[in-house]
ZAGUVEX-226046 format. One record per residue (C-alpha): x, y, z; residue in three letters. Coordinates in steps of 0.001 Angstrom, whole numbers, padded with zeros to 6 digits, always signed. Layout:
% ZAGUVEX-226046
XYZala/...
This chain:
% ZAGUVEX-226046
-058976+062742+045174met/-056798+060212+046556asp/-056055+060478+050434leu/-052879+058833+051311leu/-052152+057450+054655ala/-049869+054977+056460arg/-051510+052886+059338val/-050156+050010+061470pro/-051587+046452+060625glu/-054136+046983+064042gln/-055882+049758+062106phe/-057425+047527+059746leu/-058412+045212+062365gln/-060942+048021+063510thr/-062836+048499+060194ile/-064933+046122+058105ala/-063815+044537+054892gly/-061024+042645+053753ala/-057233+043871+053604lys/-056725+044967+049956gly/-060180+045327+049088gly/-062060+048343+048613met/-065417+049391+050304val/-067739+052255+049606leu/-068218+054487+052489val/-070817+057885+052927asp/-069452+060999+054063pro/-069785+060626+057392ala/-067712+057361+057462glu/-065072+059042+055394met/-064745+061803+058161ala/-064474+059405+061029gln/-061836+057295+059359leu/-059651+060574+058649val/-060263+061828+061955ala/-058834+058647+063340arg/-055579+058895+061361leu/-052616+059603+063428ala/-051318+062599+060567thr/-053392+064344+058259pro/-053176+061875+054946pro/-051345+063221+051777ala/-053235+064102+048761ile/-053047+062942+045060ala/-055380+062856+042203pro/-056437+059332+041723gly/-059224+056940+040355gly/-058191+053905+038603ser/-059254+054889+035295ala/-057931+058405+035333ala/-054433+056966+036780asn/-054218+054722+033847thr/-055274+057954+031339thr/-052474+060200+033167ala/-050100+057902+032644ala/-050847+056827+029166gly/-050769+061039+028574ala/-047580+061298+030172arg/-045943+058756+027920leu/-047731+060985+025025gly/-050969+059108+024289leu/-053351+061617+023310pro/-056017+061306+026210ala/-058897+062364+027299thr/-061112+061602+030563phe/-064942+061485+031242leu/-066218+061625+034612gly/-067903+063853+037053lys/-066224+066244+039262leu/-067638+067899+042304gly/-068666+071581+043311asn/-065422+072257+045661asp/-061914+073166+045513asp/-060978+069627+045661thr/-062857+069436+041838ala/-060918+072462+041131thr/-057708+071023+042063leu/-058259+067740+040412tyr/-059107+069501+037177arg/-055913+071496+037324ala/-053682+068435+037968arg/-055258+066588+034965cys/-054904+069307+032819leu/-051002+069610+033955ala/-050773+065843+032953ala/-051742+066488+029686gly/-055140+065245+029757ile/-057786+066781+027654asp/-060571+067868+030443gly/-062988+069118+028335ser/-065539+066088+028681arg/-065712+066406+032500phe/-069216+066691+033707lys/-070010+068864+036888gln/-071815+067693+039777gly/-073608+069887+042967ala/-071916+067487+045612leu/-068363+067788+046754pro/-065900+065717+044780asn/-065259+062198+045334ala/-062212+060955+047547arg/-060798+057685+048079cys/-059063+056863+051232leu/-055795+054660+050832ser/-054710+052820+054022leu/-051323+051722+053633ile/-049753+048894+055859thr/-046170+048406+056426pro/-045980+045651+053948asp/-047195+048322+051393ser/-050610+046872+050751gln/-053244+049228+050150arg/-056804+048906+051654thr/-059577+051443+049880leu/-062464+053063+051544arg/-064124+055196+048645thr/-066787+058024+049195cys/-068221+058900+045718leu/-069963+061897+046377ala/-070346+063548+042972ala/-068977+061181+040788ala/-071901+058740+042156met/-074537+061335+040789thr/-073136+060519+036805leu/-076503+059200+035302arg/-076703+056951+032365pro/-078571+059668+030710asp/-075678+061605+030622glu/-073654+059848+028463ile/-073610+059867+024891ser/-071839+058976+021759val/-070334+062293+021439glu/-068482+061521+024589asp/-066199+059077+022778phe/-066234+061213+019523arg/-062707+061229+018075gly/-061585+058575+020479cys/-059970+055227+019303arg/-060165+053197+022497his/-062096+053623+025805ala/-060911+052307+029049his/-063189+051664+031952met/-062518+050779+035495glu/-063988+048133+037564gly/-065412+050208+039986tyr/-068019+051563+037343leu/-069305+048144+037371leu/-071217+048748+040914phe/-073673+050797+038762asn/-074251+048281+035987pro/-076572+050617+033945ala/-074095+053615+033865leu/-071398+050962+032927ala/-073919+049485+030256thr/-074305+053266+028890ala/-070436+053688+028980val/-069724+050638+026929val/-072676+050841+024273asp/-071902+054616+023676ala/-068124+053578+023262ala/-069133+050950+020854arg/-071289+052867+018946ala/-068260+055782+018752ala/-066297+052939+017077gly/-063728+052677+020092cys/-062098+049357+021195thr/-062922+048471+024834leu/-060577+047724+027809ser/-061547+047508+031382val/-059710+046688+034633asp/-061583+044687+037206leu/-060027+046831+040001ala/-061124+044540+042691ser/-062312+041378+043737phe/-065616+042740+045249glu/-066542+044460+042051val/-066068+040945+040455val/-068084+039189+042953asn/-070761+042117+042790ala/-070567+042038+038864ala/-069522+038905+037672arg/-072800+038070+035322pro/-072182+041823+033626trp/-068749+040901+032851leu/-069572+037412+031323leu/-072482+038909+029268asp/-069769+041878+027825gln/-067224+039574+027105leu/-069570+037867+024848gln/-070544+041121+023267arg/-066802+042151+022802gly/-064169+043472+025199leu/-060479+043481+023589gln/-058770+043984+026719val/-059059+042774+030512val/-056884+043414+033032phe/-057059+041642+036584ala/-054987+040833+039262asn/-054611+037463+041421glu/-057623+037956+043467asp/-059823+039119+040617glu/-059118+036601+038075ile/-059988+033937+040740arg/-063189+035779+041968ala/-064138+035562+038048leu/-063033+032059+037342phe/-063330+030329+040708pro/-061146+027142+041111gly/-057651+026121+041634ser/-056094+026678+038294ser/-052591+028399+037971asp/-052593+032073+036833tyr/-051471+030920+032925ala/-054354+028743+032702ser/-056614+031459+034437leu/-055101+033704+031729ala/-055977+031142+028857arg/-059500+030969+030452gln/-060421+034512+030219leu/-058807+034511+026972ala/-060942+032000+025553ala/-063854+034554+025551his/-062164+036569+022720gly/-060263+038999+024870thr/-056340+039819+025628ile/-056496+038694+029046ala/-053927+040362+031166ala/-053198+038942+034622val/-051226+040988+036912lys/-049394+039521+039941met/-047233+042189+041255gly/-043517+041500+042228lys/-044379+038123+040398asp/-044836+039659+036833gly/-047976+038966+034805ala/-049313+036304+032115trp/-050906+037667+028839ile/-053059+035436+026739ala/-054754+035951+023360arg/-056043+033011+021415gly/-053453+030594+021313ala/-050753+033095+022699glu/-049509+033024+026151leu/-046994+035145+027342his/-045133+035315+030801arg/-043977+038774+031483ile/-041073+039135+033787gln/-041216+041832+036983pro/-039116+044649+037076val/-037262+044451+040617ala/-037082+047693+042753val/-034927+048094+045655pro/-037832+049377+047783gln/-041735+049127+047634val/-043041+052187+049277val/-046525+052005+047801asp/-048468+049666+045831thr/-051159+052272+045101thr/-051861+052692+041437gly/-049414+050445+040231ala/-051668+048131+038555gly/-053191+051233+036845asp/-049799+052191+035625ala/-049144+048548+034454trp/-052314+049246+032101ala/-051149+052553+030883ala/-047834+051020+029795gly/-049680+048053+028147phe/-052334+049926+026380leu/-049450+052378+025137phe/-047983+049463+023196gly/-051215+047725+022452tyr/-052666+050718+020747leu/-049525+051122+018391gln/-049439+047610+017594gly/-046450+046219+019815trp/-046491+042785+020372pro/-047838+041482+023301leu/-044687+040745+025347pro/-043242+044235+024547ala/-046547+045920+025477ala/-046260+043916+028945gly/-042923+044830+029709ala/-043542+048205+029407leu/-046535+047607+031758gly/-044039+046137+034208ser/-041676+048750+034029leu/-044428+051365+034670leu/-045696+049330+037315gly/-042273+049085+039059ala/-041583+052786+039288glu/-045326+053530+040776thr/-044424+051500+043944val/-041109+053413+044617arg/-043208+056416+045316his/-046105+057381+047464leu/-049279+057604+045898gly/-050447+056706+042354pro/-048697+059043+040159ala/-045039+058967+038877ile/-043457+062156+039853pro/-042810+064625+036914glu/-038958+064446+037165thr/-039035+060532+036376glu/-040964+060682+033158trp/-038313+061922+030900pro/-036183+058942+031983arg/-039327+056732+031340leu/-040232+058317+027978arg/-036740+057534+026596ala/-036974+054072+028185ala/-040339+053423+026053thr/-038580+054818+022738gln/-035615+051995+023412ala/-038286+049530+024068met/-040416+050176+020755ala/-039962+047019+018653pro/-039953+049463+015265gly/-041224+052932+014167pro/-044531+054002+015834ser/-046734+057057+015594gly/-049453+058248+017823leu/
């Protein structure tokens, strides 16, 4: 569950870790951080892959989620919110600890800095993952934060491949890439169909001074579709010899960037899974990412989805079915 708090720039100077990154904390550290907030945080279901799944379901993709809930009221609320978004909740697993929480510290420039207490989510074990968890699915999307547990990440991709799924991964954070770069490079050789990265993440994966178009090509050279997201500056998408510049969608006011990359991935995957050309899929990603930053938290309000679904139908390059 996301805890969303607006803080002054000075607040970040009192905690360890780089601005814009994600650091894992234990329950005591989480309690201390929340206690220091000037006002209680807003609450919204979160988690990178869950955000993407929820947005995809809102667009009309049949979607399920594999993860581990806790044993508390937060877990009950989380499950209820997922079901309300149209997500199949039959593959949730139940843990003995409280539900995972992520504190999103939002500075006046709308940048978010994350502190995550994984709690029950941390207890998900490789031996709990099976091919049956992916039965009936054609694509599996995984968040990069899972790579902090490489054995679990390997169990997930192995089971998904065995079930016949294509795979995408969102690198999630430059800290993730720094910790898991060998795993990522190995899995690229084994086959990842789509990789999402922002500016910091792609530079962590391929250190150097290349421009983002060149970095997208470098990632695509590993046999994947490379989607390099650059926030308000749009994105680059590369596949084989293809290279596409995706223009940003301008918004009158940025409220909160939390979840924007997750929504971008949802829009792209919606188009990709229906065989849209890459520029069209990227344009839908840009639309959803821009909509997300207009609101507090990672979820686009329900009132906005009829308009977004109509816009998606208008953007479709031809007849398509789910």
